C-alpha positions in Angstrom: 15.0 4.3 -21.1 11.4 5.1 -20.1 8.6 2.6 -20.5 6.8 3.0 -23.9 3.3 4.4 -24.3 2.4 1.0 -25.8 3.5 -0.8 -22.7 1.7 1.7 -20.5 -1.5 1.1 -22.5 -1.1 -2.7 -22.2 -0.8 -2.4 -18.4 -3.8 -0.1 -18.1 -5.9 -2.3 -20.5 -5.0 -5.4 -18.6 -5.8 -3.9 -15.2 -9.1 -2.4 -16.4 -10.2 -5.8 -17.6 -10.0 -7.3 -14.1 -12.7 -7.6 -11.5 -12.2 -5.7 -8.2 -10.8 -8.8 -6.5 -8.5 -9.6 -9.4 -7.2 -6.0 -9.3 -6.3 -6.4 -5.6 -4.4 -9.6 -6.5 -2.7 -7.9 -9.4 -1.6 -5.0 -7.1 -0.3 -7.5 -4.5 1.7 -9.5 -7.1 3.2 -6.4 -8.5 4.1 -5.1 -5.1 6.0 -8.3 -4.4 7.8 -7.9 -7.8 8.7 -4.2 -6.9 10.1 -5.3 -3.5 12.2 -8.2 -5.1 13.5 -5.8 -7.8 14.7 -3.4 -5.1 12.5 -0.5 -6.3 10.4 -0.3 -3.2 12.1 -0.6 0.2 9.6 -1.5 2.9 10.1 1.0 5.7 8.0 1.5 8.9 6.2 4.8 9.4 6.9 5.9 5.8 4.0 6.1 3.3 6.3 7.1 0.4 9.7 8.7 0.2 11.5 9.0 -3.1 15.2 8.3 -2.9 15.8 10.2 -6.1 16.1 14.0 -6.4 14.7 14.5 -9.8 10.9 14.7 -10.5 9.6 12.1 -13.0 6.5 10.3 -14.2 6.4 7.2 -12.0 4.5 5.0 -14.4 6.8 5.6 -17.3 9.8 5.1 -15.1 8.5 2.3 -12.9 11.7 0.3 -13.7 13.9 3.1 -12.3 12.0 4.1 -9.2 13.7 3.8 -5.8 11.6 4.6 -2.8 10.9 3.8 0.8 7.3 2.7 1.4 5.0 1.3 4.0 2.5 -1.5 3.2 0.0 0.9 1.6 2.7 2.9 -0.1 4.0 -0.3 -1.8 0.5 -1.2 -3.0 0.1 2.4 -4.2 3.3 2.2 -6.3 1.7 -0.8 -8.0 -1.5 1.1 -8.4 0.4 3.9 -10.2 1.9 1.4 -12.6 -1.6 0.5 -13.8 -3.3 3.9 -13.3 -0.7 6.7 -13.9 -1.5 10.0 -12.3 1.6 11.0 -10.4 5.1 12.3 -10.7 7.4 11.8 -7.7 7.0 15.4 -6.6 3.2 15.0 -6.6 3.6 12.8 -3.5 4.4 15.4 -0.9 4.7 14.3 2.7 1.7 16.2 4.0 -0.7 14.9 1.3 0.5 11.4 0.7 -1.7 9.6 3.2 -4.8 11.1 1.8 -3.8 10.4 -1.8 -2.9 6.8 -1.1 -6.0 6.1 0.9 -8.3 7.7 -1.6 -6.9 5.7 -4.6 -6.5 2.4 -2.8 -10.0 2.6 -1.3 -11.3 2.1 -4.9 -10.3 -1.5 -4.4 -9.8 -2.2 -0.7 -12.3 -1.5 2.1 -11.1 1.0 4.7 -11.1 -1.7 7.2 -8.7 -3.8 5.0 -6.4 -0.8 4.6 -6.3 -0.2 8.3 -5.6 -3.9 9.1 -2.9 -4.1 6.4 -1.2 -1.1 7.9 -1.6 -2.4 11.4 -0.1 -5.7 10.4 2.9 -4.0 8.7 3.6 -1.5 11.4 3.0 -4.0 14.2 0.9 -1.7 16.3 -0.7 -2.9 19.5 -4.2 -1.8 20.3 -2.9 0.9 22.7 -0.4 2.2 20.2 -3.1 2.3 17.5 -5.4 4.3 19.8 -2.5 6.6 20.8 -1.4 7.3 17.2 -1.8 11.0 17.2 -2.2 11.7 13.5 -5.4 11.2 11.6 -5.7 8.3 9.3 -7.9 8.4 6.2 -10.3 11.3 5.6 -10.0 12.9 9.0 -11.2 9.9 11.0 -9.1 9.6 14.1 -7.7 6.2 15.0 -9.8 5.8 18.1 -12.9 6.2 16.0 -11.9 3.5 13.6 -12.6 0.8 16.1 -16.2 1.9 16.3 -16.9 3.1 12.8 -15.2 0.3 10.9 -16.1 -2.4 13.5 -12.5 -3.4 14.1 -12.4 -5.7 17.1 -9.8 -5.8 19.8 -9.0 -9.4 18.5 -8.4 -8.1 15.0 -6.1 -5.4 16.2 -4.2 -8.0 18.3 -4.0 -10.4 15.4 -2.8 -7.7 13.0 -0.1 -6.6 15.5 1.1 -10.2 15.8 1.1 -10.8 12.0 4.5 -9.2 11.8 6.2 -11.6 14.2 9.9 -11.3 14.2 10.3 -10.8 10.5 11.9 -7.8 8.8 9.9 -5.3 6.9 10.5 -6.9 3.5 9.3 -10.3 4.7 6.3 -8.9 6.4 5.1 -6.9 3.4 5.7 -9.9 1.1 3.6 -12.0 3.5 0.8 -9.4 3.5 0.8 -9.5 -0.3 0.8 -13.3 -0.4 -2.1 -13.3 2.1 -4.1 -11.0 -0.3 -3.2 -13.3 -3.3 -4.0 -16.5 -1.4 -7.4 -15.1 -0.2 -8.3 -13.9 -3.7 -8.1 -10.2 -3.0 -8.9 -10.1 0.7 -6.6 -9.5 3.5 -7.5 -12.1 6.1 -6.0 -12.4 9.6 
C-alpha cells in the first residue's frame, strides 16, 4: 500500500519548517532509518541503483524501495522522502550524479558533499585526483582541491574515516557525525 497524500504532506510540512541545519540532521536521521530498514544498501561507487524493475513514485513508495546507494545517494533518498520529484526511472545512470548534487547542495556545501563522499569511498588523495569522471557541475576532481579549499589533510582524514568498517557502518557513522555536529560533517 502506497503512502497516503496526507502522510506525504505531513513529511513535507515538517521538513519545510526546519532550518537548513535541522534539515541536514533530518536527512541524516532518515538515511540511518532507511539503511536499518534495508531499503537502502550502502554500496561503493554507486550513486543510485534501483533493485526493482518497475517504475514508481519513490516518495509514495518509500517503504517499499530497495536500492544500492553511495553516501550521497542515501541522503538523496531521504531528500526525496521530504521533497518528492522523482520516480525510479528518472534516476538514470548518466544523470544521477548531477541530480543528486544539485538537490543536496541546497543544504550541504559542495565541500561537505565531496568530503562525505571521500569518507564513504575511502579515496586517498592520489585516487581522488586520478578519479577520471567529473564530479558536480563539470568541476574535475583535481580542481576541487583548489576551488573548494580542500586541504591534503582533509582528504587524508576523509579517506581514513572509513577505517576497516563495512559500507553500512561507515555510512551510519557519517550520518551520526552530521547529527552530532548539528548538520555539519566534521572530520
